[in-house]
C-alpha positions, 0 to 999 in steps of 0.5 A, a space after each residue: 137046492 130046493 129046485 133040484 129034482 131029488 128022485 133018482 128014477 127021473 128020466 129026461 127021456 120020458 114025459 113029462 120031463 122030456 118036455 120040461 124047460 132047462 135052465 142053465 147058467 152058462 152059454 156053453 151048456 146051453 149051446 151043447 143042449 141046443 146042439 144035442 136037441 137039434 141032432 136028436 130032432 133031425 134024426 127023428 124027422 129024417 132031416 139033415 141038420 143045417 148050420 147058418 152062421 150069422 154076421 153080427 153088426 154094430 152101428 152098421 158095421 160088421 163086428 170083426 174084433 176076435 175077442 168080441 166075436 168069441 163072446 157073440 
């Protein structure tokens, strides 16, 4: 708890906090933060966000196992 920001007036929308790295322990949270950041940046720049799906390979063969795909 020594690394928790204790000031209730801190806004993550204002400097220097809007440039601070975020440390999270779950991939779901990281993914949501990345999605929100991508949408925010797209709105600011007037661009449409684009999603590119990767094909993962293991030993030269595409990964098709549903359980493993969910983890990737």
